[in-house]
C-alpha positions in Angstrom: -23.1 17.3 1.6 -19.7 15.7 0.7 -17.8 17.3 -2.1 -16.4 15.3 -4.9 -12.9 16.6 -4.3 -12.9 15.3 -0.8 -14.1 11.9 -1.9 -11.3 11.7 -4.5 -8.7 12.9 -2.0 -9.7 10.4 0.7 -10.0 7.7 -1.9 -6.5 8.4 -3.1 -5.2 8.4 0.5 -6.9 5.2 1.7 -7.5 3.3 -1.5 -4.0 2.0 -2.3 -3.4 1.0 1.3 -6.7 -0.9 1.3 -5.8 -2.5 -2.0 -2.5 -3.7 -0.6 -4.2 -5.1 2.5 -6.8 -7.0 0.3 -3.9 -8.2 -2.0 -2.0 -9.6 1.0 -5.0 -11.4 2.4 -6.0 -12.8 -0.9 -2.4 -13.8 -1.9 -1.9 -15.8 1.4 -5.3 -17.5 0.8 -4.7 -18.3 -2.9 -1.0 -19.2 -2.7 -1.6 -22.8 -1.5 -4.2 -23.4 -4.2 -1.9 -21.9 -6.9 1.1 -24.0 -5.7 -1.0 -27.2 -5.8 -2.1 -26.6 -9.3 1.2 -25.1 -10.5 -0.5 -22.0 -11.8 1.8 -19.1 -11.4 -0.4 -16.8 -13.4 -2.9 -16.5 -10.6 -0.4 -14.7 -8.4 0.8 -12.5 -11.3 -2.8 -11.7 -12.1 -3.5 -10.7 -8.6 -0.5 -8.4 -8.5 -1.5 -6.8 -11.8 -5.0 -6.2 -10.6 -3.8 -4.6 -7.4 -1.4 -2.3 -9.3 -4.2 -1.3 -11.7 -6.6 -0.6 -8.8 -3.9 1.5 -7.1 -3.3 3.5 -10.2 -7.0 4.2 -10.5 -7.0 5.6 -7.0 -4.0 7.7 -7.8 -5.6 9.0 -11.0 -8.6 10.1 -8.9 -6.2 11.8 -6.5 -4.5 13.6 -9.4 -7.9 15.0 -10.4 -8.6 16.1 -6.9 -5.1 17.8 -6.8 -5.9 19.8 -10.0 -9.2 21.0 -8.5 -7.7 21.9 -5.1 -4.9 23.7 -6.9 -7.4 25.7 -8.9 -9.2 26.7 -5.7 -6.0 27.4 -3.8 -6.9 25.0 -1.0 -3.6 24.4 0.6 -4.6 21.6 3.0 -6.3 19.6 0.1 -3.1 20.1 -2.0 -1.0 18.8 0.9 -3.1 15.7 1.5 -3.2 15.0 -2.3 0.6 15.1 -2.5 1.0 12.9 0.6 -1.5 10.4 -0.8 0.3 10.3 -4.1 3.6 9.6 -2.4 2.0 6.9 -0.3 0.3 5.3 -3.3 3.5 5.3 -5.3 5.3 3.6 -2.4 2.6 1.0 -2.2 2.8 0.4 -6.0 6.5 -0.1 -5.6 5.9 -2.6 -2.8 3.5 -4.5 -4.9 6.0 -4.7 -7.8 8.7 -5.7 -5.4 6.6 -8.5 -4.0 6.1 -9.8 -7.6 9.8 -9.6 -8.2 10.5 -11.6 -5.1 8.0 -14.3 -6.4 10.2 -14.6 -9.5 13.5 -14.6 -7.7 12.6 -17.0 -4.9 10.0 -19.5 -5.9 7.2 -19.6 -3.3 6.2 -23.1 -4.3 8.8 -25.6 -3.3 
């Protein structure tokens, strides 16, 4: 049987990366449509949604960290810390991509 701590830990490790991958695929697909219509809010909404989903995964990883710390499971604590750092990096990448959309207009 799979423990809840392990699901939260692996979700925090793989979730933000998967969210970023889905965001990239969706943004390349939707960009042409958004440029034709002149709707910049679609891309901003996608970035906001990806950041929120990444934060949800990080929040679950934080709960797993607290449980692993209470049980003194060092390997779980290590993976939770690594997943938090990776997730924070992905959130920064998502925000940087949104900033680049404001600095260099993707629709010419």
